Residue, then its C-alpha position, 0 to 999 in steps of 0.5 A: m750222546s745222551i748221557p753228556i746232555q744228561f751231565l752237560l746241559p741244564e735241566p730244560s733244555q736237554a730235551v731240546v738240545s736231545l731233539l736236535c742230536e736225534g734230529l741231525y743221526g736221521l739226517s746224516f743216515l738218510m744222506l749215507a742211505l741215498r749214497y750208497a742205496s742200501p738196505w741196512l741204512g733204509g732201516a736206520m734211518l727208518l728206526q731213526a725216524i722212530q726215535f726222532s717221533l718218540h722224542a717229540y712226543y715226550i717233548v711236545g707233550d711234555l711228559p716226564h720220560d716213564q718207563t715205556y720212554r726207558i723201554v723204546n728207547n733202547l730197544n731202538s737204539a740196538g736196532v740202529l746198532i743191529c742195521i751198522l752190524f748187519g751191514i759192516f758183516a754184508s759188506w765184509r762178505r762182498q769183499a771176501r767174494v770181490q776178493a774171490k773171484l780174483r784170486a780164481a782169476k789168477 
């Protein structure tokens, strides 16, 4: 979401809109984690909280986005994606086990 924000919005409002998007992502992960109570969503939610804190720190400190920001941002985004992929694979395995039990019961 960062790239469209950078290209479509004026520079003064980019930081605030980015922070609002990160808050929205975190809230959506929280809703999913509460609904499904799964560990991978909890991990994704915690990583999203780190992302939100990173953006807030740089906005409040009025700091430019430096190399540390880029590294933490990219590693954190990769971590969220890995958590989501883990959840997908766990769900596939759970469904495969259920299907195997149904076939065995026939």
